[in-house]
C-alpha positions, -999 to 999 in steps of 0.1 A, spaced: 165 -742 -724 194 -723 -712 184 -713 -678 213 -721 -654 206 -742 -623 223 -734 -594 229 -760 -561 243 -748 -528 240 -762 -492 222 -739 -462 247 -719 -446 268 -716 -481 282 -683 -489 270 -672 -519 288 -649 -545 272 -643 -582 289 -614 -605 275 -602 -630 283 -584 -664 253 -571 -686 256 -549 -719 226 -530 -707 216 -517 -672 198 -538 -657 177 -541 -622 181 -581 -607 162 -595 -581 170 -629 -559 134 -638 -545 128 -656 -513 161 -638 -499 147 -603 -516 182 -589 -526 187 -563 -555 213 -556 -580 220 -530 -599 239 -539 -635 256 -518 -658 275 -522 -688 318 -525 -683 309 -534 -644 312 -561 -625 287 -566 -598 283 -583 -570 257 -604 -557 264 -619 -525 245 -639 -498 246 -663 -472 223 -697 -480 195 -692 -446 165 -702 -465 159 -736 -480 142 -744 -518 145 -724 -550 146 -695 -559 146 -674 -592 162 -646 -602 147 -626 -626 153 -589 -643 128 -559 -627 118 -537 -651 94 -504 -642 62 -507 -653 35 -476 -663 24 -474 -619 55 -472 -607 60 -509 -599 80 -534 -616 67 -563 -635 93 -593 -652 114 -603 -680 95 -635 -694 117 -658 -675 142 -667 -647 179 -654 -653 190 -680 -630 170 -705 -597 188 -711 -565 185 -743 -553 196 -749 -516 198 -780 -497 193 -787 -460 230 -793 -443 
């Protein structure tokens, strides 16, 4: 219910700034961008919105097999609309 939606246009420069109270790794699906966010610091996730569509940003959590899993719901969704 408190998930955020960010709308941008294709070609826009996007900068997201993240803070946290615990170490996390965020992943922007569709763009394959990961950002490690540490407590007490601001981490920037910057990209040019080239691909159109809806892209979730989710927390990656390590799993027992050496891969990762996702948190229950995306933290944010980015919608990129054509110009």
